N, C-alpha and C positions, 0 to 999 in steps of 0.2 A: 134827494130831489133829482139830480142828474145821475144817469147811470153810465158814467164814463167807462167803467170797467167792462162794459159790453160793447163799447163803440169801436175798439181797436182790434184788428185781426192780424193774422200772420203775414198777410201780403203787403204790398206797397200802399194800398189805399188810393193809388192814382192821384196823390196830392190832396185828397180830402182831409186826411188826418191833420195836416198843417192848418187847415181852416177852422178846425174845432176850437183852437185857441182864440181866434177872432170872435167867435160866438161867446165863449166862456168869459171873456174879458168884459162883457156887458153885465156880468153878475158880480155880486160881492164875494169876498173870500169866505164868508160864513156859509154861503150857499154852495160853494165849490169844494172847499177843503175836505169835508167829510168823504166825498167820493174820491178825491185825490188820494187820501190815506188808504182807502180800500184798494185803489189801483196800485199804489206803491207796494202794497203787501201781497199782491196777486202772485200766484204761482206761474202765471203765463208771462213769458218774456215780453211779448208785444205790449201787454198792458202795463207792466213795470216800466218799460222803456218810454212809452208816450206819457205816462203819468209823471215820470221823473223829468221829462222835457217840460211839461206844463207847469210843474212846481215852481220853476223860476219866475213865472208870471204872477204867482200868488204867494208872496213872502209872508208866511204865517208861522209862528213858533210851533203850532200844532203839527207841522210837517217834519220838524227836526228829527224826531225819533225814527220815523219811517225812512227818511232820507239817509240817516246815519247807518241804518241797517244795510242799505244798498251800497255802502262803501266797500263791502266785502262780497258783492254780487259776482258771480262767475263771469258775467258779461262785461267787458271793458267799457262799452258804450253806455251802459247803465251806470257804472261807477263814475264815469266822466260827467254824465248829466246830473247825478246826485251831488257831486262836488260843485258843479256850477250853480245848482239850486241852493245849496247851503251857503255858497259864497255871497249870494244876493242878500242873505240875512246878515252877513258880517259887514258888507260895504254900506 
């Protein structure tokens, strides 16, 4: 439904990327999670990064596998975001 993996670029987004979460929170996890999974598995850093950030707002067990793979990502900020998103599921 949503094409999250095409929304994020390599630049700063001038604050727009942070507002995507506000829009997505109006939808159910069932509508958002499939695209989040695609984003978490993307080869592009910016898409993995923002998808891992957004995953904290959609605590769904379907995200665990993709988030777990990011725990070994070469980028420390992605690893941190994945840990934070997984922690939401534990708490």
